[in-house]
Residue, then its C-alpha position, 0 to 999 in steps of 0.5 A: x541472488x539475482x531477483x527479478x522484481x515484477x510489479x504489475x500495478x506500479x513500478x518503483x520508478x513510477x512518477x505517480x505517487x501512491x501507496x503501491x509505488x512506495x511499497x514496491x520501492x520498499x521491497x526493492x530496498x529490502x532486497x538490496x539491503x539483503x545483498x540481492x541484485x535486482x534484475x528488470x529485463x525490458x520484456x518484464x516491464x508492462x504498462x502501468x495502471x489497471x486495464x478494463x476487464x474486457x482487455x484482459x483476454x488480449x493482455x493474456x495473449x500478449x503475456x504468453x508472447x512476452x513470457x516466451x521471450x523472457x524464457x528464451x532470453x534467459x536460456x540463451x544467457x551464460x549462467x553468471x550473466x547479470x540478467x539471469x535471475x534466480x528468483x521471480x518476485x512479484x509485488x501485488x497480483x489481484x484480479x484487476x491486475x494479475x501476474x500473467x508472466x510469473x507462473x509461465x516463466x518460473x514453471x519453464x525455468x524451474x526457479x522459485x516464485x514469490x508473490x508479496x500481496x496476493x488476493x483471492x475473491x471468489x465473488x470475482x469468479x463470474x462476469x466481466x472480472x472472471x479472466x483476471x480472477x482466474x489469472x490471479x488464482x493461477x499465480x497463487x497456485x504457482x507460487x512457492x511462497x506468498x507473503x501476506x501484507x493484509x490480514x484479510x487476504x490470508x484465508x482466500x490465498x490459503x485456499x488456493x495454495x498448492x501442496x508444499x507452498x507456504x504463506x507467511x505474514x510480512x507486516x507493511x513497512x516504511x523507512x521510518x527514519x526520515x519521519x522519526x527525525x522530522x518528529x523531533x521538531x513537532x510543536x502543537x498548533x493552535x488551532x490544531x491542524x488536521x492532515x490527510x494524504x491521499x490521491x484524489x481518485x474516483x470510487x473509494x477515494x472519493x467516497x472517503x473524501x465525502x465522509x471526511x467532508x461530512x465529518x468536517x461539517x459536524x465539527x464546524x463549531x470547533x477550532x481546527x484547520x485542515x490540510x489535504x495532500x494529493x491530486x487526481x481526477x476527482x480533485x474538482x469534486x473534492x474541492x466542491x465538497x470542501x468549499x463550505x469550509x473556506x480557508x479552513x481547508x487548504x489543498x497542497x496538491x502533490x508533495x514529493x515523497x522526500x518532503x512529506x515528513x515535514x508536512x506530517x510534522x507540521x500537523x497534529x492529527x491524521x485523518x482518513x475514513x479509509x473506504x475500501x482501503x487495503x491498509x494505507x501506507x500514509x497511516x504508517x508515515x503519519x504514525x512514524x511522525x508521532x501523529x495520532x490517527x482517526x481512521x475507518x475500521x476496514x480491510x487491513x487498517x486495524x493491522x497498522x493502526x492500533x485502536x486505543x494505542x495509536x489512534x481511533x478506528x471508527x465504523x466504516x463510512x460512519x461520518x458521525x462516529x468519525x467526527x466524534x472521534x476527531x472531536x474527542x481528540x481535539x478536546x483532549x490534547x493529553x490523549x493526542x499526546x498519548x496516542x502519538x507516542x504510541x504511534x511512534x512506538x508501534x511503527x518502530x517496533x512492527x513496521x520499520x523496514x529494518x525489522x522487515x529486512x530481518x524477517x524477509x531474510x529468514x523467509x527467503x532462506x526457506x525457498x527451495 
């Protein structure tokens, strides 16, 4: 089958590292693993990033023109032409960056429409976000199938599905093999190394770094070193937050994805407060490498980090509780080892892309 993989937020070949990019890449690998050919017509490529809400009306108008071009091009091609796709597959449609193209194209061409990771939030139906919200609603209502990666999206999406459409769960996944291989060389550090891998953006990311800094302050009497991987517009502010800890906190900047397994393997504990986090791909990478996790209990994070099994989940935004969880694990190496082993098992059993490929194969066979 020829599949048009549409990624409104961030394309698989984006130079900017993020969880969205890694999931887009993962879905492309899954589809190719199943023998499908990925098609990406020029007309389906759109500008990356999240536009301002006031730009949505103009973008929607542009999308109609772009969709008509895709439809005309498809109809003009011979049936077996490699660009004549059989399925439209969108990854991540939400009110801030909805899929404006898929519903129009698939309706006109009569081909199946699949969305992986859609969300619906009624509180976005008014004000500046209303246009994006309505577009996200239309996309869900047009889909034959919605694959839900984040359990918190289930109810909202279900309320907008059309009769006969399906919603199925697909747990977030990674290619665990490189991380599992790196874990074979792990050694305990003295003092323990605390690792965070996250972009340094404003809003929720910066809020998470603020919680992390408060937790470090509460742990200042214990022995530890911290490594922060990531970069972005909020880096200067984050460096100010971490300045009181001096050389105990080290900034690595952006690390190429292929080099990340070695970074995880050199650490002892993975930390991320996860303010407004969907689920967090880095949690899976850390666990695949055998790192126990301390995270904020929010969104879909409990679906990827097992409390008491692969890590500890603290109340969201509670720096004292977060620090207490980290302190407990710093003081108990045996507990770190138990949770680290559980982390590796959890990813291997539930979040490796080989298992995801098997699940997706059965799911796609149900399409009309």
